[in-house]
C-alpha positions in Angstrom: 229.3 22.7 50.7 229.2 19.2 51.7 229.1 16.3 49.3 225.4 15.6 50.1 223.1 16.5 47.2 220.0 18.6 47.7 216.7 16.8 47.3 215.0 17.3 43.9 211.8 19.2 43.9 208.6 17.1 43.1 207.2 17.7 39.7 203.7 19.0 39.5 201.0 16.4 38.5 199.8 16.8 35.0 196.2 15.9 36.0 194.5 17.5 39.0 192.6 15.2 41.3 188.8 15.1 40.6 186.1 15.7 43.2 184.1 12.4 43.7 180.8 14.4 44.1 181.2 16.0 40.6 182.1 12.7 39.1 178.9 11.2 40.4 176.7 14.1 39.2 177.8 13.8 35.6 176.0 10.5 34.7 172.8 11.6 36.5 172.6 14.9 34.5 173.2 13.0 31.2 170.4 10.5 32.1 167.9 13.2 32.9 168.6 15.0 29.7 168.1 11.7 27.8 164.7 11.1 29.6 163.4 14.6 28.9 164.4 14.3 25.2 162.6 11.0 24.9 159.4 11.8 26.9 156.0 11.8 25.1 155.2 15.4 26.1 158.5 16.9 24.8 158.8 18.7 21.5 159.5 16.2 18.7 162.6 16.6 16.6 162.9 19.3 14.1 160.4 19.2 11.3 161.7 17.0 8.4 160.5 19.4 5.7 157.0 20.6 6.4 155.5 22.9 9.0 152.7 21.7 11.3 149.2 23.2 10.7 146.9 24.8 13.3 145.3 22.3 15.8 141.7 21.2 15.1 138.9 22.5 17.5 137.3 19.3 18.8 133.6 19.3 19.8 131.0 16.7 20.8 127.5 17.0 19.4 124.0 15.4 19.6 121.1 15.5 17.3 118.0 17.3 18.4 114.9 15.0 18.5 111.4 14.9 19.7 110.4 12.5 22.5 107.1 11.6 24.2 107.8 12.3 27.9 106.0 12.6 31.1 107.2 15.1 33.7 107.2 14.6 37.4 107.0 17.7 39.6 107.1 17.8 43.4 105.3 20.7 45.0 105.0 21.7 48.7 101.6 22.5 50.1 99.2 22.2 53.1 96.2 20.1 54.2 93.0 21.9 54.8 89.3 21.2 55.3 87.3 21.9 52.1 84.0 21.8 54.1 84.3 24.1 57.1 81.5 26.2 58.7 81.8 29.1 61.2 78.8 29.4 63.4 77.5 32.9 64.3 74.8 34.1 66.7 71.7 35.5 65.0 70.2 36.8 68.2 71.7 38.6 71.1 71.6 37.2 74.6 73.5 35.3 77.3 74.9 31.9 76.5 73.2 29.3 78.7 74.7 26.1 77.3 77.8 25.2 75.5 79.0 21.6 76.0 81.4 21.0 73.1 85.1 21.6 72.9 87.8 21.5 70.2 88.2 18.0 68.9 84.7 16.9 69.9 82.7 15.0 67.2 79.2 16.3 66.6 76.2 15.0 64.8 74.1 16.9 62.3 71.2 18.7 64.1 72.8 18.4 67.6 72.4 21.6 69.6 75.8 23.1 70.2 74.9 26.5 71.7 71.9 27.7 73.6 71.0 31.4 74.3 68.6 32.7 77.0 65.1 32.9 75.5 62.9 34.2 78.3 62.1 37.5 76.7 61.4 36.1 73.3 59.2 33.4 74.8 57.2 36.0 76.7 56.7 38.1 73.5 55.6 35.0 71.6 53.0 34.2 74.3 51.7 37.7 74.1 51.5 37.6 70.3 49.7 34.3 70.3 47.1 35.7 72.7 46.6 38.7 70.4 46.1 36.3 67.5 43.5 34.4 69.4 41.6 37.6 70.2 41.8 38.7 66.5 40.4 35.4 65.4 37.5 35.8 67.8 36.8 39.3 66.5 36.6 38.0 63.0 34.1 35.3 64.0 31.9 37.9 65.8 32.0 40.3 62.9 31.2 37.6 60.4 28.0 36.9 62.4 27.1 40.6 62.6 27.7 41.1 58.9 25.3 38.3 58.2 22.7 40.1 60.3 23.6 43.4 58.6 24.7 44.7 62.0 28.3 45.4 60.9 29.9 46.5 57.7 32.1 44.6 55.3 34.9 47.1 56.0 35.0 46.3 59.7 35.2 42.5 58.8 38.0 43.1 56.4 39.9 45.1 59.0 39.5 42.3 61.5 40.8 39.7 59.1 43.9 41.9 58.4 44.5 42.0 62.2 44.5 38.2 62.2 47.0 38.0 59.4 49.3 40.5 61.1 49.1 38.5 64.4 49.9 35.3 62.6 53.0 37.0 61.0 54.1 38.2 64.4 53.8 34.7 65.8 55.9 33.2 62.9 58.5 36.0 63.4 58.9 35.3 67.1 59.0 31.6 66.6 61.9 32.0 64.1 63.8 34.3 66.5 63.2 31.8 69.2 64.7 29.1 67.1 67.8 31.2 66.5 68.6 30.9 70.3 69.4 27.2 69.6 72.3 26.7 67.3 72.6 23.2 65.8 75.5 21.4 64.1 75.1 21.9 60.3 76.6 18.4 59.5 78.5 15.5 61.0 81.9 16.8 61.9 84.4 18.0 64.5 84.7 21.2 66.5 87.9 23.0 65.6 87.3 26.4 67.3 85.4 27.4 70.5 85.5 31.2 70.9 83.0 31.8 73.7 82.1 30.4 77.1 78.8 29.8 79.0 77.7 33.0 80.7 79.1 35.3 78.0 76.7 37.9 76.6 76.9 37.9 72.8 75.4 40.3 70.3 74.2 39.5 66.8 76.8 38.1 64.3 79.2 37.0 67.0 81.5 34.1 65.9 80.9 31.3 68.4 82.2 28.0 67.0 83.8 26.5 63.9 83.1 23.0 62.7 84.7 21.0 59.9 84.1 17.8 58.0 87.1 15.5 58.5 86.2 13.6 55.4 86.6 16.7 53.3 90.4 17.0 53.9 92.3 18.1 50.8 95.9 19.0 50.0 96.4 22.4 48.4 99.5 23.1 46.3 100.6 25.7 43.7 101.6 24.5 40.2 103.3 26.5 37.4 101.3 27.7 34.4 103.6 25.6 32.2 102.3 22.3 33.6 98.7 23.2 34.4 97.4 22.6 30.8 98.7 19.0 31.0 96.8 18.1 34.1 93.2 17.3 34.6 90.7 16.4 37.3 91.1 12.7 38.3 94.8 12.4 37.5 96.7 10.3 40.0 99.4 11.8 42.3 101.5 10.9 45.2 101.4 12.6 48.6 103.8 12.5 51.5 103.1 14.1 54.9 106.3 15.1 56.7 104.7 14.6 60.1 103.9 11.0 59.3 107.3 10.0 58.0 108.3 8.9 54.6 105.2 6.9 53.7 103.7 7.8 50.3 99.9 8.0 50.1 97.9 7.8 46.8 95.9 10.9 45.9 93.9 12.3 43.0 93.4 15.8 41.6 90.1 17.0 42.9 90.0 20.5 41.5 92.1 22.9 39.5 91.4 26.6 40.2 90.7 28.6 37.0 92.8 31.7 37.9 96.5 32.2 38.5 98.4 34.3 41.0 99.6 37.3 39.0 103.1 37.5 40.5 104.2 33.9 40.4 102.0 32.7 37.5 100.9 29.7 39.5 97.5 28.2 40.1 96.0 26.2 43.0 95.6 22.5 42.6 93.5 20.6 45.2 94.0 16.9 45.8 92.1 14.4 47.8 93.5 11.4 49.7 92.0 8.1 48.7 92.3 6.8 52.2 93.3 9.4 54.8 95.7 7.8 57.3 95.4 8.0 61.1 96.9 11.1 62.5 96.3 13.3 59.5 95.3 16.9 60.4 94.5 20.1 58.7 97.4 22.5 58.4 100.1 19.7 58.1 102.9 20.2 55.5 102.7 18.0 52.5 104.8 17.2 49.5 102.8 16.3 46.4 104.3 14.7 43.3 102.3 15.5 40.2 102.7 13.5 37.0 101.7 15.2 33.7 100.4 13.4 30.7 102.8 12.2 28.0 103.6 15.0 25.5 106.1 15.2 22.6 108.8 17.7 23.4 112.0 18.9 21.7 114.6 17.9 24.2 118.4 18.7 24.4 121.0 17.9 27.1 120.9 20.6 29.7 124.7 21.2 29.4 124.2 22.2 25.7 122.1 25.3 26.8 124.2 28.5 27.2 123.2 31.7 28.8 124.6 35.3 28.7 123.2 38.8 29.0 121.6 38.5 25.6 119.6 35.4 26.7 119.7 31.7 26.0 121.5 30.1 23.1 123.1 26.9 21.8 126.0 26.3 19.4 124.7 24.7 16.2 126.9 22.7 13.7 126.2 23.7 10.1 126.5 21.4 7.0 129.8 23.0 6.3 131.2 21.9 9.7 131.2 25.4 11.2 129.8 26.6 14.5 126.9 28.9 14.5 125.3 30.6 17.5 121.5 30.0 17.7 119.2 31.9 20.0 116.6 29.6 21.7 113.8 29.7 24.3 113.7 26.9 26.8 110.8 25.3 28.7 110.6 22.6 31.3 113.7 20.9 32.7 113.5 17.1 33.2 116.5 15.6 34.9 119.5 16.3 32.7 117.5 17.4 29.7 115.6 20.6 28.9 112.7 21.4 26.5 113.4 23.8 23.7 110.3 25.8 22.7 111.8 28.0 19.9 114.9 28.2 17.8 115.6 24.5 16.9 114.2 21.8 14.7 114.4 18.0 14.8 117.7 16.9 13.2 119.7 19.9 14.1 123.1 19.0 15.6 124.2 21.0 18.6 127.4 21.2 20.6 127.5 19.5 24.1 131.3 19.7 24.8 134.1 21.9 23.6 132.8 25.3 24.2 136.1 26.9 25.2 137.3 29.2 22.3 134.3 28.5 20.2 133.2 31.4 18.0 130.6 32.0 15.3 131.8 30.6 11.9 134.7 28.6 13.3 135.5 25.3 11.6 135.3 22.4 14.1 135.9 18.7 14.1 133.2 16.5 15.6 134.4 13.6 17.8 132.3 11.0 19.6 131.0 12.1 23.0 
């Protein structure tokens, strides 16, 4: 061996080097744990000696009360002519004149349709001649009876012939008048179903005329509101074809019977001033206002429904919830009428239904 000494081995370090990433994560973890422990939603520290009781069931309530209210109901309907006449032929024959068309205005008594009348006129002339001869025979027999040259029976028979001839004349005059069909009133032609030259038999529909001033709106209303309406009550009417303008109207007639399936009745309304462009058959929306009536009203959200029917949750004097079966009526905005099951002063639940059961003690809080 040489005199050189061997190098001494290095001593192992007592502490191992630390990873910088781990060193940085430690303070962050400690801070997060501190925030979670101090947050409002975290569990509070262990009880200091008494256990917590069950949480109160919170509900909001309102008192049931009566209120004098009017109800507004919009109903769809149609316009129609209340005064409308269909003209039929009462004699058969060929049409010789028909000068009016749909939309034409006509005056009362104006001849609208004429039928050929040659045959009836000839029969009338013949019957008038027969009447004249019968009257001459009566005059002759009266002279003979005065001279005792003819019997009273012969004179009576002649007078009967005169009466029959006069009846035939009146009959033919009436039939002849039926060949001229006049307008029954001032109005407008809305249907023309035949043309000049057509041969028509008796009871053939020829024309239809209507009175524009008799235009009415016809709507259906529920049996629940009909008793609170009367003839003359004001209403509002809007015609979709004429835009959003609202026209004043009044109830003209309320039909006495109801439709059996829907339990609705017909209400007729008249326009106080029919606007230009209004026509029968147009779609209308009518707003009906019923008279003020005292009703037992509750918020609509308080009413519950299930397979057993309608009910509400009532708060008893002992602060317990009680299920109460009810029967509802009209709904007005966010309130509904209660017809059976409640009385003024009862307190009912409007919020806090989740988990509510019959007999459960609740705590009332302001709504």
